[in-house]
N, C-alpha and C positions, 0 to 999 in steps of 0.2 A: 053783338059785341064788336068793338073795333079798337085799334091802337093808333094814336096820333103821335108821330115822331117830329119833334120840333128841332130843326137843325139850322144854325146860323150860317153855316158854310155849305152852299149847294153842292160843291164838288165832292163832299163826303159821300153823296149818294153814288157817285161813280166809283169811288174808292171801295165802297162796300162790295162791289162785285168781285173784288180780288180775295174776299174772305167768305165766299159761299160755303166753304166746308165748316166754317165756324158759326156763321149767322144763320145757316139754314135758308138762305135766299129770302129772308124775312120781308124785304122790300117788295118782293113779288107777290106776296100774299095780298089778296083782294081786301082783306080786313084791315090792312095797314095803309095809312095815309101819311106820306112825307110832306111836311110843311116847312119850306125854306123861310124861316123867320127867327126873330129873337124870342127865346123861350119865355123870359120873364115878362115881356110886354104882351105876349099872346095870352099867357095865363091871367094876366091882370084884366085883359079885355074880354075874354071869352065868358059867355053866360053858363057854359056847361059845368056840370059836376062830374068828378071822376072817381072810380073805385080805387085806382092805383095811379100815383104819380111818382116818377123816378127822376132823379137828377144826378148826372155824373159829369160835373163841370171840370174844367182843367184845374191845375194847381191855383191857389188863390193869389199867388204873386203875379199871375198874368193879368195885365191891364183889363179892367171891367169884370173880372171873374168874381171878385170878392163880394160883389152885390147879390150873388147867389147864395151868400151865407149870412145875410143880414136878418134882423128881427122882422122888418117889414116884408121881405120876401117870404119868409116863413108864414107870416100872418095871411099873406095872399094865398099861398098854397093851401093852408089849412081851410080858408074859406071856399076853396074849389073842390074840397073832398066831400064825398058822401058821408053820411053818418057812420057807415061801416068802412070808410075808405082809409087808405094808408099811404104815407109818403115815405119814400126811401131815398137817402142821399149818401153818396160816397164821400169819404174824407180820408186823410192820412196823417201820420205823425212825424214823417221824415222832413227835414228842412223846415221844421215849424218850431218856434220857440214855445216853451211851456205855456207862456202867457197867451199866445195866439191859439194854440191847440185847445186850451181850456176855454178861451173866449167863444170858440165855435160851439163847443159842447154846451156852455151855459146859455148861449143865444138860442140854440135849438131847444133845449130843455125848457126855457121860459115860454116858448111859443106853443108847445104841444103838451096837453095834459098827460098823455101816455107815450112813453119813449122806451126803446130798447136799442142797445149797441151791440153789434155783432162784429167779431174780429176776423180778419183774413190775413194770415201770415204775420199777425201782430205788428204790421206797419200800415195796413189799410183797414178801413172800418166801413161798415154800412150802418147808418143810423136810421131807425124807423120811428115815425111819429104818427099818432092817430088821435081821433076824438074819443074813441072808446077803448076799453081795456083790450090789450092784445092777447090772443088765445092761441094755444097750440093744441088742436084736437087731432091727436095721433090716429085714431081709426078712419076719420075722414080724409086726412092727408095721405094715409097709407093707401086708401082706395084710389085717390087721384094719381098717386105715384105709380101704382100697379097698372093703371090704364094709360099712362103717358110715356110713350117710348122715347121721345126726345128728352124728357126730364130724366129718365133713367139712364140714358146715355150720357147726359151732362154729368150726372153723379158719378157714373162709372169712370169717366175721364178724370175725375177728382180723387178717385180711390174710395168712394163711398157706395155702400151697397143698400142702404135703407134710409127713408125720409127722417127716421129718428136721429140720424147723425147730425142733422142741422143744429140740434141742441148743443152740440159740442163747439159751436161757433159763438154762442151767446157769452157776452162779457158784462153787461150792466143793464139795470133798468133805470127809470127816471130818478129814483131816490139816490142811487149810487152816482149817477151822472151829476146831479146837482151838488152832492157832497164833494165830488172830485173837482168840480169847477167853481166851488165856493170862492167868492172874492175876485173872480175874473171879471173883466169888462164885458159889456155887451157890444156886438158889432151892429151898428145901425147905418141907415142910408145917409143920414146928415153928418154922422161922425166919421164913417169910412175908415175906421181904425185899421182893420185887416188889410185894406187896400195899400196902405203905406208901410205897415210894419212887416208884412209877409216877405216882401223882397229882400229885407235885410238879413234873412236866414237862409237864403238859397245856398246849397251845398254845405250847410252846417250839418254835422252828424248828430242829430237830436232824436233819432228814432228810439234808441236804447234808453236815453234819459226820460223821454215821455212815457215809455213802456214802464219803467220802474216807478215813476210817479203815479202811474194809473193802477199798478198792480195791487195795492192795498184795498182798492175799491172794487176789484173783480168778484163777481159771484156766479154761482151756477144757475142755470135757467130755472125759473120757478116752476116750470111744468115738468121737470124731471120725475119727481115723485108721483105727480098725478098721472103721468103717461106710462109709468113703469108697469102697471098692472097688465098692459097689453103686450109687453115685451118681456121674454125670458130675461132674467137678471144677467146671465152670462152674455147674452146678445146685447143687452143695453150697454155693458162696459165695452164690448167689441166695437159697437158703432161709435161710441164716444171716442175710443182709441183712434178709429179711423179719421174722425174729425180733427183731433189734436195732431195726428201725423200730417195730414194735409196742411194744417196750419204751421207746421215745423215747430210745434210746442212738444218736443220729444219727451220731456220729463213727465208731463201729464199723460202723454200717449202710452208710455211704459207702465205707469201706475194703472191705467185702466185695462190695458191688455193683460197685465199680470193677474188683476182681479178676475178677468174673463177666464183665463187658464186655470186658476185655482177652482173656479166653479165648475168648469167643463174641461178637464185636462185631455180628454180624447179628441177635441175638435182641432183638426189639422189646420184650418184656416187661421186660427188664432196664432199658431206658431209662425205662419207665413208672414203675417203682419208684424209680429215681434221681430222677425228677421229684418224686415224692411226698416223698422225704427232703429234697431241696433246698428245697422249699416250707415244710416244717416248720421249716427253719433260716432262713426268710425270705430266701433267696437266689434271688430271683425271676428275675433275668436268666439265671443258670446253669440254673435249672429250665426256663426256656423253650427253651434250647438243647438240653436233654435231651429235652424233649417233642417238638421238631421232629425230632430224630433218631429218636424212636419213630414218629412219623407217617410219616417217609420209609421206614421199613422195613416198615410194615404198616398197612393200613386198619383192621384190627381194633382198633388202639389208639385210634381216634377217640373211642369212648365212654368208656374209662377216662381219657383225657387231658381230655376235656370235664368229667368229674365232678370233676376237680381245678381247673377253670379259675377258680372264684371265689377261690382262694388266690393267684393271681398279682396282681402290681401292675398297674394299668390299662394301661401300654404293652405289657407282655408278654401280658396277657389279650387285648388287641386283636389282637396279632400271631397268637396261637393260634386265636382265633375266625376271623380272615381265612383262615388256612391250611387250617382244616377246611372252610370254605365253599368254598375253591378246590378242595378235593378232592372236592366234590360231595356232601357230607353232606346227609342229609334230617332230621337231628336239629334241633330248634328252638333248642337252647341257644346256639349261636354267634350266631344272628340276635337272640335276645333279649339276649344279652350285649352285642353291639355297640349295639343299641338302648338299653340301660340306660346304657352309657357315654356315649352321645350326650345322653340325657335328663339325666344328671348334669352334663354340660357346657352344659345348656340349649340344645342345638342340636335344636330340635323337628323341623325338616325331616329331619334325618338319622335322628332316632329314629324318626319315622313310616315312613321308607323301610324300616328293618330290621324293625320290628313288622309292617308290611305283609307282608313276605316270610315271617315266622313264621306269620302268620295264614293265608297261602296253603297252608302245610304242615299245621298243626293248628289249625283255626279255633275249636274248642271246648275246647282244652286249657286247664286252669285257670291255667297260668303265662302263656299268651297272653292270656287275659282279664284277668289281673292287670296285665300290661304295658300293656294299652290303658287300663285304669282309671287307672293312674298317669300315663299320657300325657295322658288327658283332664283330669285334675286340673291338670297343668302348663299345659294350654291354657286353663284357667279354665272348662271345660265340666263343671260339677260334677254336674249331673243325669245326664249320660251316664256320668261317672266312676262314680257310685253304682251305675248299672245294671250296668256291666261288672264292678265289684268284687263285687256281690251274686251275679252269675252265677259268678264265679270261686269264691266260697265254696261255692255249691251244688254245684259240680263237684268239690269236695274240697280246695281250697286252704285251708291252716290255718297259715299262717306269720305271724310278727310284722309282716312287711312288709304283708301283706294287712290285717291288723286296724289297723295304723297308718294305711294309706291310706283304709280305710273310716271310721276315726274322723275323719280330716281332711275327707272328703266330708260326713259327717253334721254336722260342726261348721259347715262353711261354709253348709250348708242349715238350720242352727239347729235340728236334730233332737237336742236336748241328751241325752235318755235314751239313744238309740242310739249317740251320740258317745261317751258315758261308758262304755257297755258295751264298745264296740269298743277304745277306748283302754285300758280296764282289762285286756282280753285281751292287747293288744299289749304292755303293761307287764309282764305275767306272763311273756311269752316273751322279752322283752328288758328286763331289770330296770333297766339303767343308761341307758336312753333318757330323757333329761331332757325333750326337746321333747314327747314323748307324755305323760309324767307331768304336765307343766305344763298341757297342753291338757286332760288329764283333770280336773285341779283347776278349770279355768275352766268346763268343762261341768258339773261338780258344783255350782259356785257359781251358775251360771245356773239350776239346778234347785232352788236354795234349800238345798242340803246344805252348809251353811257349814263345820261341823266336819270333814266328810270332805274338802272342798276345802282347808281349812287344813292337814290332815294331808299332802296331796299336795304342797303348796308347801313345807312343811318337809322332805319327803323330798328334793325337788329341791335344796334348799339344803344337805341333808346330803351329797348327792353332789357338789354344786358350790357352794361357798360364795360364789362370785362371780356367781351367776345373778341379775342385776338384775331380770329380768322376774318371777321368782317372788317377789322381795321386794316389787315394786310390787303384785303381786296380793294378797299378804298385807295390804299397807297398805289396799287397797280393802275388805278384809274387816274393817278396823279392828283388825288384829292387829299385834303388835310382834314383831321378830326380834332 
C-alpha cells in the first residue's frame, strides 16, 4: 500500500517540515510519494485505480480552483476509483451564495450514485462519493480504532473517545443532498459558472444563511440504529454529544448528554462533558452545578474540571476551586486560581495566602513563579517581581500574561528596550490588549523610536477610538489624530 500526494506547489514540501507535530512527518514515510504536479491532469492521465482519493482544494474563488468542483472532474475521479473506493472532498458554506453552495452539492450528487455529507463546525463539510453503498461497520471500525494509536490520538485531540462518535458528524445522504440542491445549476468545464460567480461573494457573511437553508434537510446517520446493538445506549448518546460539542452544535450536544445522564446518572464523565458544553454556552452557574456533580461522583474528574476552570465566571470559579481544595487535591490550579481572584480584587493578603500554598506544593513551577511575580508587582516590589518573572520564563512560561507582566516590570525599572521587547511579544499573543500596546508605544518613544511609537498609538485608537491616553501620547510626539 502507498499514498501518492499530488502538490502543484513544490515549496509546500519544505513548509510541511514546520508542522511535524501535526502531520507525523508523513512525507518521510517510505510508503508516501510526493509528486509535484497538477492534481487534475495527473488523475486524468494515470492508469491506476485508487481505494481512496481525497481533495482539499483552496476556496473556489481562487483562479483555477473551481475546475476541481466540476461535473467532468468528478466523473474522472469516479473512473479512477476501485469498485469499493471512496472520494472525499472538502467544501465550505461561508462567503458562498446559496446558489453557488447548492450548485456544488448538485454537481457532486449527479456524479456519484452514493453520497454522504459530514459537517465540521457547521461551516466546513466533507462530501463522500462512491460507486457502492457506504457502510459503517462498528465492530470492524472499533477494532481498527483500538489498534491505531495515531487515530486514537487524533480523536482525543478533538475530544472524541470512540469511533462511534463519527456518526455525530453525519448531515445528509444523497437523497437529502439532491432535495436540498433541487433547481441549482451544474458546474461544468465549459460553463465555468463557479469560476466567475464565487469571487462576487468574498467576505459576504453567508454561513448562517446557508446553514438555515440546509437545516430542514439534515438527517441522522442511517447506521445509528444498526450500530447501537454494539454500544450501550448511554454511551451512544455520550459519543454523539462529544461529536456535537466538537462541532459547536451545543443544543444537540446538550440533548444527547442529558439522555446519557438520564440512563446512567452515576457516570462522572457525562457531567464533565455537560460542564464543557454549558461553559461554551456561557451558562456558568449551570456548568458549576454539573461540575460539582462530576466531582461528587469521582475524584478522577478533578483534573478535567480544573482544566475548564478558567471559563467559569468568578463566583463559580471560586466555588469549584474551593471544592477541589476541600477534596484534598495536590494540583496547584485551584490555589493559583483563588490567589488570582484575590489579586484581581486587590486583596493582597488573601492572594498571598493562596500563592503561598501553591508554592508549598510546586515551588519551581513556572505558573507559581508567574503568580509571585504578578503579586510582587501589585505590592510595588518591582525588582523582586522582575526576578520571579524571569525565572518563570526560564522554566518555560510563554504566555501573554507573563510577557505583559515582564513588560510592566521593565517599564517601571525604566529598562525601555527590554520593556518594548516584552510588550511586543505580549501584544503578539493578545492583539487586542490596548494597555500593553499603549505601554509599548511609550517604551518605543523613550528609546527615540518616534515613528514606531506613533504607529502603536494609532493602532490603539483603531481598536478603541475613545482611548484618551493614546491621544495624549500622540500629542506629546507632536502628531495629530
